[in-house]
N, C-alpha and C positions, 0 to 999 in steps of 0.2 A: 211554516212549515208543519206540516201534518205529522203525527205520530208514525202513519203509514210510510212516508217517504223519509222521514229523520233517521239517521244512522249515527251510532256514537259508540266509542269504548271510553274506558276510563284506566289509566295508567298509574301504578304506584312504583316506586323505588323500594327494593328489598333489600339491596345492599350495593355498594359501590361498582357500577356497571352492570347491575343486574335489574331487571323490570318484571312486573306483572300486569298483564292487560286484562281487563274485565270486560266481557260485552254484557248487554241488559238482560240475557237469559241466564247469567251465572257462569258463562263458559270462562276458562282461566288460561292464560297462554304465558308462558315464561321465556322471556328472551333476554340478551345481553349484548356486551361489547365485542364477542368473539374471542374471550380469554379461557373459554370452555366449550362444550358441546352444543349449548344453547344456539338457536338461530339468532342472527344479528339482524336489525333492521333492515339492511339490504337484502339479505336471504328472506325476510318475512314479504318485503315488496314483490320479490322474483315469485315467492310462494303464492302470493295473492293473485298476481296476474295469470299464473298457471292454473290456480285452484278455481278462479272464476270461470276460464274458459273450459276447464275439466267439468265444471258441473254444468254448463251450457250444454257442451257437446254429448255428454253421458246422458241427460234428461232426453235429449232429442233422439239420439241413437238406440238406447236401451229400451225406448218404447216398442222397437221392433226386434231387438235380441240383446241377451247378455253378451257383452265382450269376452272373448277368450284372452285377451291382454289388452290393458289400458294404462298406459305410461305416458307420462309428459315429461320434458326436460325443457328447464327454462335457464338460458346462458344470457350474459352480458359481461362487458368490460367496463371497469371503474376507470374513469381517468380524472384527472386534475389538470384543469387549464384556466383561461381567463375567466370563464363561468363559474369556477369553482369546482368542487368534486361533484360529479354526476355519472350516470351509466350511459354507455354507448351501444349500439350493435345489440340490441335486445332481440332474442329469436326465442320463439317458443316451439318446440317440435313436437307433433303428436305420434305416438307408436301404438296404433290401435289395430287389433285383428278381431274378427268375429268367427263364429263357427260356420263350417263349411256345409250349410243348409240354407233352406229358402229364407228363413228368417235373418240368419247372418247375411246373406246377399243383400236382403233389404236394407239392414242397418248399414252394411259397406257402401251401399249406393247413396246415401244421404250424409256420410261422413264428412266429405269435403264442402259440401253446402253447409253443414252445421257448424265447422271450424270456421268459415267465411262469415255466417251469420254471428258467430260469437266475436269475432274480430271486429267486424263492420258496425254492430249495433248492439247487441246483447250485453257483453262483459262490461259491466261498469268500472271495473278497476283499469283495464286495459284501455279503455274509451276515455277515462278521467286522465290518464297519463298521456294518451296521445294528443288530445285536445288542449294539454298543457293549461289544467286549472290552476288558478293561483291559490296559496295556502296563505291565509291570514294568520297570523302568530300574535297573541296577547299575552301580556303578563299581568295576573291578578294580584 
């Protein structure tokens, strides 16, 4: 796999139930088990799905106009059943508005197609979840 397509993060335990992820560019993200204000891994997954589509849609629409409002909400229900713990009923909702001018109308006119394109082919995160890509786990 080439460097251009390979993605990775490293993760370090900082204390019991608390971790730091580091990306190759040096970005750091702290998260934990949910015993404080830090994001949990499930919240990070929801953030990743919403964030991926947000970037896609933002890049497509903002070529035409800066949004007056650009907010997303990602929801899911956590269940425990015969398949173990997992999320169901994942819903990503866009709440986007553009200025009431010609550029804003142009951006608004591509909003739905941008959201569809992100969901159907562009967003690596939601596409990976939807096609149920297996996760290999190893112990070194």
